C-alpha positions in Angstrom: 0.0 0.0 0.0 1.5 3.3 -1.0 2.0 6.0 1.5 -0.2 9.0 0.9 0.7 12.6 1.8 -2.1 14.7 3.0 -1.5 18.3 2.0 -2.9 21.2 4.0 -4.8 23.5 1.8 -3.2 26.8 1.2 -6.2 28.6 2.5 -5.8 26.8 5.9 -2.1 27.8 6.0 -2.9 31.4 5.5 -5.6 31.2 8.1 -3.1 29.8 10.6 -0.5 32.4 9.8 -3.1 35.2 10.2 -4.1 33.8 13.6 -0.5 33.8 14.7 0.0 37.3 13.6 -3.2 38.5 15.4 -2.1 36.7 18.6 1.3 38.3 18.5 -0.3 41.7 17.9 -2.6 41.2 20.9 0.4 40.2 23.1 2.3 43.3 21.9 -0.7 45.5 22.5 -1.3 44.5 26.1 1.8 46.2 27.5 1.2 49.2 25.2 -2.3 49.6 26.6 -1.6 48.8 30.2 1.7 50.7 30.7 0.1 54.2 30.8 -2.2 52.9 33.5 0.5 51.2 35.5 3.1 53.9 35.4 3.2 55.9 38.7 1.5 59.3 38.3 3.4 61.1 41.1 0.5 63.5 41.8 -0.4 62.9 45.4 2.5 60.6 46.4 6.1 61.4 45.7 5.4 64.5 43.6 9.1 64.8 42.9 8.6 62.1 40.3 6.7 64.5 38.1 9.4 67.2 37.9 11.4 65.7 35.1 8.6 65.5 32.6 7.1 68.9 33.4 10.1 70.6 31.9 9.2 69.8 28.3 5.9 71.7 28.2 7.6 74.7 29.9 10.4 74.9 27.4 7.9 74.7 24.6 6.5 78.0 25.9 9.7 79.9 26.3 13.4 79.6 26.7 15.2 80.3 30.0 18.3 82.3 30.7 19.1 80.3 33.9 18.8 76.6 34.5 19.2 75.2 38.0 20.2 71.5 38.3 20.6 69.4 41.5 18.8 67.6 44.3 16.1 68.7 46.7 18.2 71.7 47.6 17.3 73.0 44.2 13.6 72.3 43.8 12.7 73.3 47.4 15.0 76.3 47.6 14.7 78.5 44.5 11.5 80.0 43.2 11.5 81.0 39.5 8.3 83.0 39.8 10.1 85.3 42.4 13.2 85.5 40.1 10.9 86.8 37.4 8.8 89.1 39.6 11.8 90.7 41.3 14.5 90.7 38.6 12.9 89.7 35.3 15.0 86.5 35.2 13.6 83.6 33.2 14.7 80.5 35.0 13.7 76.8 35.4 14.7 74.2 37.9 15.7 70.7 36.7 15.9 69.1 40.1 14.8 65.9 41.7 14.7 63.8 44.9 18.3 62.8 45.7 19.2 63.7 42.2 22.9 62.6 41.9 25.4 64.5 39.9 25.1 62.1 36.9 21.4 62.6 36.9 21.9 66.4 36.8 24.5 66.1 34.1 22.3 64.1 31.7 19.2 66.3 32.6 21.3 69.3 31.6 22.5 67.7 28.4 18.9 66.8 27.7 17.8 70.4 28.3 20.5 71.7 25.9 18.7 69.9 23.1 16.0 72.5 23.4 17.6 75.7 24.7 20.9 77.3 25.6 20.8 79.3 28.8 23.2 82.0 29.8 24.0 80.3 33.1 23.6 76.9 34.8 23.5 76.8 38.6 24.5 73.5 40.1 23.9 72.7 43.7 27.0 70.8 45.0 25.6 68.8 47.9 25.1 65.7 45.7 28.8 65.5 45.1 29.1 63.5 48.3 27.7 60.5 46.5 29.9 58.4 44.2 27.6 55.4 43.6 23.9 54.9 42.5 21.8 54.9 45.7 18.3 53.6 45.1 16.1 52.6 42.1 13.2 54.7 43.3 15.2 57.9 42.9 16.5 56.7 39.5 12.9 56.2 38.4 11.7 59.6 39.5 14.6 61.2 37.7 14.6 59.2 34.5 11.2 57.8 33.7 9.9 61.2 32.8 12.8 62.0 30.3 11.9 62.0 26.7 13.6 59.2 24.8 16.9 60.0 23.2 20.5 58.8 23.2 20.9 61.1 26.2 18.3 59.2 28.2 19.8 55.9 27.3 23.2 57.0 28.6 21.6 58.4 31.7 20.0 55.1 32.5 23.2 53.2 32.0 25.1 55.6 34.3 22.4 55.5 37.0 21.2 51.9 37.3 21.9 50.0 40.5 23.2 46.4 40.1 19.7 45.0 40.6 18.2 47.0 37.7 17.8 46.1 34.1 17.9 48.5 31.1 15.0 46.6 29.5 12.6 47.7 32.2 13.3 51.3 31.4 12.8 50.6 27.7 9.6 48.7 28.4 8.3 50.0 31.8 5.5 47.4 31.7 8.0 44.8 32.9 8.8 47.0 36.0 5.3 48.2 36.9 3.1 45.2 35.9 2.7 44.3 39.6 1.2 47.7 40.6 -2.4 46.5 40.2 -3.0 46.5 44.0 -1.7 50.1 44.2 -3.8 51.7 41.5 -6.0 54.6 42.3 -8.5 56.7 40.4 -5.7 59.1 39.2 -3.9 56.2 37.5 -6.9 55.7 35.2 -7.8 59.4 34.9 -4.4 60.4 33.7 -3.4 57.2 31.8 -3.9 59.0 28.5 -4.6 62.5 29.7 -2.1 65.3 30.5 -1.5 65.6 34.3 -1.9 68.9 36.1 1.5 70.4 37.0 2.7 69.8 40.5 5.5 72.4 40.4 5.9 76.0 39.4 8.7 76.0 36.8 10.3 73.1 38.7 9.8 74.6 42.2 7.9 72.2 44.5 6.0 74.3 47.0 5.8 73.6 50.7 3.7 75.9 53.0 3.9 74.0 56.2 5.9 75.2 59.2 7.7 72.8 61.5 10.4 74.7 63.4 13.9 73.4 63.8 14.8 72.2 67.3 17.7 74.5 68.0 18.4 72.7 71.3 19.0 69.3 69.7 22.5 68.0 69.4 23.3 67.6 65.7 27.0 66.9 66.1 28.2 65.9 62.6 29.5 62.4 62.1 33.3 62.1 61.8 34.1 60.7 58.4 37.1 58.4 57.7 37.7 60.1 54.3 36.5 63.5 53.4 37.6 63.3 49.8 34.6 63.8 47.4 34.2 60.7 45.2 36.1 60.6 42.0 33.1 59.6 40.0 31.1 62.6 41.2 33.9 65.0 40.4 34.3 63.4 37.0 30.7 64.3 36.2 31.2 67.8 37.5 34.1 68.0 35.1 31.8 66.8 32.3 29.2 69.4 33.3 31.9 72.2 33.2 33.2 71.0 29.8 29.6 70.9 28.4 28.9 74.4 29.6 32.2 75.7 28.2 31.4 74.1 24.8 28.0 75.8 24.7 29.3 79.2 26.0 27.3 78.8 29.2 28.5 80.1 32.6 28.6 77.4 35.2 27.8 78.6 38.7 28.3 76.4 41.8 26.1 76.9 44.9 25.5 75.3 48.2 22.0 76.1 49.4 21.6 77.2 53.0 19.7 74.0 53.9 20.6 70.8 55.7 22.9 73.0 57.9 20.8 72.5 61.0 20.2 68.7 61.0 22.7 67.5 58.4 26.1 68.7 57.5 28.2 70.2 54.8 31.7 69.6 56.0 34.4 72.2 55.8 36.6 69.7 54.1 34.0 69.3 51.3 33.6 73.0 51.1 37.4 73.5 50.7 37.5 71.0 47.8 34.7 72.9 45.9 36.4 76.2 46.7 39.7 75.0 45.2 37.9 73.4 42.2 36.1 76.7 41.5 39.3 78.7 41.8 41.2 76.3 39.6 38.6 76.5 36.8 37.5 80.1 37.1 34.0 79.3 38.4 31.9 81.3 40.9 31.0 79.3 44.0 28.5 80.5 46.6 28.3 78.7 49.9 25.2 80.3 51.2 25.2 78.5 54.6 27.1 81.4 56.3 24.6 83.9 54.6 21.5 82.2 56.0 20.8 84.9 58.7 22.0 87.7 56.4 19.2 86.8 54.0 16.7 86.7 56.8 16.2 82.9 57.2 14.6 81.9 60.5 14.5 78.2 61.2 11.6 78.7 63.5 9.4 79.8 60.5 11.1 79.0 57.3 11.3 75.3 57.3 8.6 72.7 56.9 10.4 69.7 58.3 12.4 70.7 61.3 15.3 72.4 59.6 16.3 70.1 56.8 14.6 71.9 53.9 13.0 75.3 53.3 9.3 76.0 53.0 8.0 78.6 50.6 8.7 81.5 53.0 12.3 80.6 53.3 12.7 79.8 49.6 11.3 83.2 48.7 13.9 84.9 51.0 16.8 82.8 49.5 15.6 83.5 45.9 15.5 87.3 46.4 19.0 87.1 47.8 20.4 84.9 45.1 18.5 86.7 42.3 20.4 89.9 43.1 23.7 88.0 42.7 22.6 86.6 39.3 21.5 90.0 38.1 24.4 92.1 39.4 27.4 89.7 39.4 26.5 87.5 36.4 24.6 90.0 34.2 21.5 87.8 33.7 19.2 90.1 31.8 15.9 91.6 32.9 13.3 90.5 30.2 10.2 92.0 31.7 10.1 94.5 28.8 9.9 91.7 26.2 6.2 91.1 25.6 6.3 87.5 24.4 8.2 86.1 27.3 6.5 88.5 29.7 3.1 87.1 28.8 4.3 83.6 29.6 5.7 84.6 32.9 2.6 86.6 33.8 0.7 83.3 33.6 3.3 81.5 35.6 3.5 84.0 38.4 -0.3 84.0 38.7 -0.3 80.3 38.8 2.4 80.4 41.5 0.4 82.7 43.8 -2.9 80.8 43.1 -1.1 77.6 44.3 0.3 79.3 47.3 -3.1 80.7 48.3 -4.7 77.3 47.9 -2.1 75.5 49.9 -2.1 78.0 52.7 -5.9 77.7 53.0 -5.5 74.0 53.6 -2.9 74.3 56.3 
């Protein structure tokens, strides 16, 4: 008996192929559909996570003459609305929670894809860290960045040993387990623009929790006060990038963390020497705290570690005069296009302040 070969009709083969393609398309669509829901929205919890992405809509409105980069000592200390109102300075803060120097470097490089400011102000406190610290801070700094080769480099520089680049490329693989944490805002803003949590990068705090001036905050004695080589290497890269673009780099130490935490004299000396060697301005504002009128009984919201809005306004007025007089940052209040943008931003700032004060 001869063997017979049963041939599958071509129509059946095409149908099977079509089913496979449809199945693969559905599998690919599931992450695409679910990722916007599962991604953290950072509106009521960890608002700092919204700061990175808010920059893009702001720069689409107008350019800025000053960009601030750094950690919480940036986004809780300097108020762009006050810089505009008092000095006509157009500024934006690209800061974040425990934003390490490599985060700041790549966020600056990212910003320079859109604008070229006259000055960049970098807060030096994060130079104490030479290694990635925590995935949560990486996510808050990097998830909101627009995709580019700069973001890819930032991720590689920032990841802890436990992290995987693939989860940044496809966030679904990182956040697929957030189902139990989802709230109404996760669905509301899955495909809808979120309301801004900041005012040009400034994250407002109106609470008042006085510092305990009687507490003993004796600084820990370190074995080695040398600032980490990795951190200083990124400071070098930031300086070179600014020089290449014709931007003045200004170093600053905000007058915060001086009551409960510490900025060591040894660290300060290293930054002072670095600034002198490279012809940079460096302002350690800790000794100027009382000169600018800061009062740790009224100007902090967390017992002296960070400034509230009342302290930040005082600091901003003080530092704004330095930017205007010593660094020739121009007053643009007479320029109608940019002035109209800032009129809206200043109004939004005071509306937020009034609303938050009414809830205290």
